[in-house]
N, C-alpha and C positions, 0 to 999 in steps of 0.2 A: 391567590397566586394565578389561577386560570384567567381571571379578569385582567390582571397585570400583564400576563403573557400575551393575551389577545390585543391589549392596547399597544404593547410594544410592537407586535407584528403589524398592526394597522399603521402605526407611526412610521415604521421603517418602510412599509410598502408605499405610503403616500409620498415619502421623501424621494423614492425611486420612481415615482409614477411617470414623470416626463421622460426619463432615460429609457424605461421599459417600453413605453408606447412608441417612441421614435425608433428604438431598436427593433421592435417587432414589425413595424411597418416599412422601414427603410434599410437598415443594415443590421440584420439579426446578429446576436452575440450568443455563442455557446460557451459556457464555462465548464471546462473539463478538469475535474480533480484527479490528481495522480498521486497515489501513495503506495506504500509497499511494506510488507513485513520485513524483518531484518535481512539486509543484504540481498534483496530481491532485484535490484538493478533499476530503480526508478530514474536516476540521473541519465543512465544510458537509454532508457525507454524514451524519455522526453527528447533527448538530443537526436536520437535516430528518427523519431516520429517527425519532428520539425524538419530535419534534413531531407527526409523522403517526401514531405509535402512541398518543400521548395523545389526539389528535383524528383519528378514523379515517375521515372521510367520503371521503377520496381513496384509501383502501387496499383497494379491492375485489379486487385481485389477490392479497392475502393472504387465503387462504381462510377462516381463522378470523374475520377481520374482516368479509369479505363475507357470511358466514353469520350474522353477529351473535353469535358465540360468545364474543367478547372483551367481557366485561361491564364491565370497568374497567381502567384503566392508571394507574399512579402512580409517581413517583420515590421512591426510598428511599436511605438512606445506603449507600455502597458497602461491601462486606465487608472489603476490604483497607484498613486504616486508615493504612498507610504510603504509599499512593499519593495524588497530588493528584486531586481531583475534576474531571472534565471540566466546563468552565464553560458548561453548556448554556444557562442563562438569559441570560448575557452574549452568547453567540453568536447566540441566537435574536433578541434585541433588535437586534443589528446587522443581521440579515437582514430583519426585519419592521417596523422602526421607521419613523418618518416620513421619514427620510433614510437609506435602506438602504445598507449597504456590506458588503463581504466581511470576515468576521472574521479576526483574526490567526491564523496557523498555530500549532498547538501544536508545541513543540520537545522534548517529553519524554513519558514514559508517563503516561497519566491513565486514569481509570476512571469509569463511571457505571452505576448499577443502575436499571432500570425493571422494575417488577413488573406482570404481566398476570393478571387474574382471568379464567379461561377455563372455559367450559362444555364438557364432553367431547362428542364426536361419535359417530355410529354406535351400536353395540350398548351402549356404555357410557353413553350419554346418559341412559337411564332408570334406570341402576343407581347412578350416582355423582353427587354434586353438583359444583359448580364447584371448581376447584383453582387455586392460585397458581403461576405459572411465572415465575421470575426470569431476566431477561436482563442479564448483566453485560457491558458493552461496554468493551473494552480498546483504547485508542487509543495507537499508537506509531509513530514515524517509519519509513518504508520503508527509509531508509538503514541503520537498525539491523538490520532483517531480513536485508538482503543480507550483513551481516557474518557470518551463520551459516556461509556458505560458506568463510570463512577457517579454520574449525576443522579442515578437511580439508587445509589447505595448510601447508607449511613456509615459513619466511621466504624461502628461495631460490626456491621455486615462485611465491610471491606476487610477488616482485620481478621475476622474468622476465615474468610476465603483465602487470604494471603498466607495465614498460618497453616491452613490445610494443604496448600499447594507446595509449601516448603518442607512438609513433614517427610522425613526419610531421605531427603536429597542431600548428598554429600556436599554439594556446593554451598548449602545454606548453613554449614556447621558453625562458621564464625558468627553469623547473625543469631543463630539459636543460642550460642554461648552468651552473647550479649544480652539476649532476652532473659536467660536464666539468672543473670546477675542483676536484674532490674525489678523494682517494685512499682507497678503502674500507679498504685495509690499513694506513693511517696510524693512529697512536694516537688514541683517542677524544678529541675536543674538544667540550665542550658547546655552545660558540657555533656551531661548525660543524653540530652536530646540529640546533640550533634553526633555523639558516639553511635547511638542507635541508627540514626539516619545514614551515616557512613557505612555501617555494617549492612543495612538493608539495601543500599545502593550497590554495594559490592556483590551481594547475592543476586540482584537483578541483572547485573552485567554478566555474572557467571551463568545465570539461567538462560540468558539470550544466547550466549556462546554454546550452551548445551542443546539449543534447539527449541527452548520454550518460547512461545510466541507472545503470551499475555504478560508483559512485564510492565505493569502499571504501578505508580504514575509515570507516564512517559517522559515528563520533564526531568525526572531523576537521572535518566541516562543522557538526555539532551537538554540541559538546563538553560543554555544560552545566557542571557543577561540576568537570569534569576539565580545563578549559582551563588550559594551561600545565604540566600534570603530565607527567612523563617517559613515562607510558604512552600518551600521544598526541603524543609528540615523537619521531617516527621517520619514515623514508621508505625507499622501495625503493632498492637499490644494485645495481650490476653485481656479478657474482660476483668474489670476490677469493681465489683459491686461496692457501693458506698464511698467511692473515691470522691474527694472534695473538689471544690471549684478551682483550687490552685494546685491540683495534683498534676503529675506528669500525664496521666490519661486525659484529663480535661484539656491540657494545653495541646496534646496531639490531636484531639478531636477538633479544637478550634482551628488548628492549622490545616487539617484535612478539609474542613468546611471552607476555609479561606482559599484553598487550592481550587476547589470546584467553582467558587464564586469569582475569584480574581483571575484565574488562569484558563480553566476549561470553558466556562460560559462565554467569555469574550472571544475566544477562538471560534467557538461555534457560531456566534452571531456575526463576526467579521468575515469569516471565510467559508466555513463548511456549509452554513445555511443558504449560501448563494449558489451552490453548485448544481448544474443541470445533469451532467453525466459524470460517471466516476469509474476509474479503473484501479483495481487493487492488485498489485503484483505479488506473487507468492513463489518462493523458491521451494516448490514441492519436492524436487529431486533431492535437495539437501535434507529436507525433513524425512524423506524415505530412507536416505542413507543413515541418518542418526537414529532411526528405530521407531518402534510403535508409539512411544510416548511423545516424541517430537511430532509425529504425524497427527496424533490426537490433539496436540496443542494447536496445530494448524487448523484443524476442524473447529475447535472451540473459538479460536480467534476469528475465523470466518463468520461464525454465528454471532459473535459480539459485534462485528462490523455491520452485518446485516441488520441487527437490532438497532444500530445507531442511525441508520438512514431513514428519512421520512419518505415512504414510498408514495407513488401516485403520479398520474399524468397531469401536466399543467393545464388547468382551465384558465380562461382569460382573467376572471376576477381573482382567482387564487394567485395567478402570476403577478397581477398588478398590486394587490393589497396585502398579500401575506408572504411574499418571497417565493423563490423557486423551490421545486421539489425535484429530487433526483429521479430522472425518468428511466435511465439505463445504467446498469451496474455490471461491470465486467470483472471477473476474477481470472487473471491470466497467470498460468504456470510459466515462469520464465526459464531461460537456458535450455530450450528444446534442442538447440544445436549440440548439446552434450549427449544426445541420443541419435542413433541412426533413424532415418525417417520412418522405418517400418515399425518403430515403437511410439511414434508420436500419437497415434490414435489411442494407445493404451494410457499414455500420460493424460491425454484429454479426458478419457473415461474416468480416471481417478479423480481429476478435478471436478468433473460433473457430479460424481458420487459425493465428494466432500461438500460441494455446493448444495446438493439436494438435502443432505443431512443437516447442514448448517441452516438451510431455509426452514426445515421442519423445526429445528431446535429454537430458532428465533421467532417462530410463528409469523414469518415474513410473507407479505403479499402486496401486490400493487405495482412496483417498478419491474421492468423487464430485466431479468438477470441472465447471465451466460457465463460459462467457463470455457477456457481455450488454452492451448499450449502454443507458446510463441518463443521466438528469440528476437529481441529488438535489434541486435547486432550479431550477425553470424560470425563466430570465431573459429569454426572448424570446417573441415571437408570430410566427406564420407568415403569409406573404402571397405573392402571385404577381404578377409584373410582365411585361408584354410589351415586347420590345425587338428590333428588327431582324427582325420576323416570328417570333420565338421567345418562348416563355413560360418565365420563369425562376422556379424555386421558391426563395424567399428567407426569411430570418428577420430580424426587426426587434427592436432593443433599444437601450438606452442605452450608448454607448461608454464604457468605463472611463476612458480617458485624457482625453477632452474633455467628457464629460457630455451630448453631444448625441445625439439619436435618429438612427439610421441603419439602412437595410435592407442586407442583406449576402448575397451568393451566393458561397460559398467555392470553388466548382468541383464537379465530379462525381467521387465515389468510383467506382472500377471495380466492375463486377459480379463479376469474377473476382479474388479476393484475390491470386492469383499475379502479377498485373500489378504489384503493389507488392512482394510478398515476394521475387520472383526477383531484381530489381535490388538489394534489400537484402542478400540472401545473397551476391550476387556482388561486393559492395563498390563498387557504383556511387556516384558522388559527387552525382548529381542525377537527378531524374526525367526521362525522355524525354517530350517533348510538354508538355502543359499542367500546371502545378503546382497545388497545393492551398493555398488561403489560410487564414488564421486571424485571428480578431478576438476581442478581449477585451471582454466586456459586464459592466456593473455589475448588481447585483440590481435587479429592478423593484419599484416600490412595490406593496404588496399590500393588498387589501381582502378579508379573510377572513370568511366567515359562521360562526356558531357551529357547532362540531363539525368544522370544516375545518382541516386542516394546510396547510402551504405547498404550492403546486403543484409537480409533479415529473413525470418521465417514467420509468415502470417501476420506481420505487422499491418499489412494492408487490410486484412480481414478484421483485425481488431478495430482499426479506424472506421471501417464500414459499419460495424455494429455500433460504435460509440457516436459517430457524427454523420454517417452516410445519409440518414433520412432527412437531415437538415440541409443537405447540399442539393 
């Protein structure tokens, strides 16, 4: 298996040799992967990032933009003609039109290329003229990324973990009832397999709504053109010693192995293994709002994501012969505009603590990692209100559900992240003391001056970490 994997890596690298050499010498290409845990806002992130690279007045934190070295930016056809194009213009119109609204989430892989004409800095500035740097943004569902952890698991291992995660969860009652009426050692029956798969998929959907992050297999929730195929028609089962080759358990094992072989591995080879830089968007505020178990799920998901990445800095031969390795990995807590700026440092500290624990849990080393609190599109304004002798730092925006304007104070995040992480690790069901609220805001109407992209919070600093060194 190791020899076959090496041969495959060498073959893939040799096929890409010409493209990589010309790219490295003449027009460098950065492949940025963008994914997110459920409802973290990756469509908005990509749209806002591209819009602010095209019109850079708000991108002072991206050093090349702040120094005026980005002379031009323009969209080009993406290099991979087999992938759908990210619908940038449609999503930007949704966010900046006269009646702004959040765009629909993308449910499959898509790609967009933005090219930057950049003047070099430092000693090279007087020796070389401007060069073009291509940024290929690859958008894919976070559920699919978490599937990479399945490659290291057998069906029995995955089943044990899935059964343990659902134990005691009210949302899994229907699935547990279906399991109770099932004999894994009985002969395979397709109607029974479909019934179990539907019940398990319903549990995954309910689990995601409840704030659980690790809802694998990811294609169960986003099947695309695989809907109804046997490769996504299986479910975890209790161990069945002595089950025969034609038993339900044997067929579920075969389909699980087929899912890894025919779905997960091709995704890894075609898209994920070619990424240079990666941003993972996390709705940490929603996880905190939903309680300790949801926050601990976020920590576990971050650890699983870290474990999936191949760390390390590109050496020349590695880049030419074995494909790229992720060099920088950003975990970004989104929706920072739902907090007054005085709490942004606390949100960032919570993300840093989650990342540190995830890094330790995944035994991760090599790639440069960072956590940050951002808002790709700012939907609120800040204000202060006095009440009962106290001054409350609030945010005001248009409520998504009702459309009316409202000022909101979600509560205070703790200065010490351990106040949240300790109950999450210990399995507490609720926070002690005051909880933390969450509100959903609609995008605000914008009036942009020439050269301005949509307003944001730290999107420029996120871009500087992800691609600034290559500009």
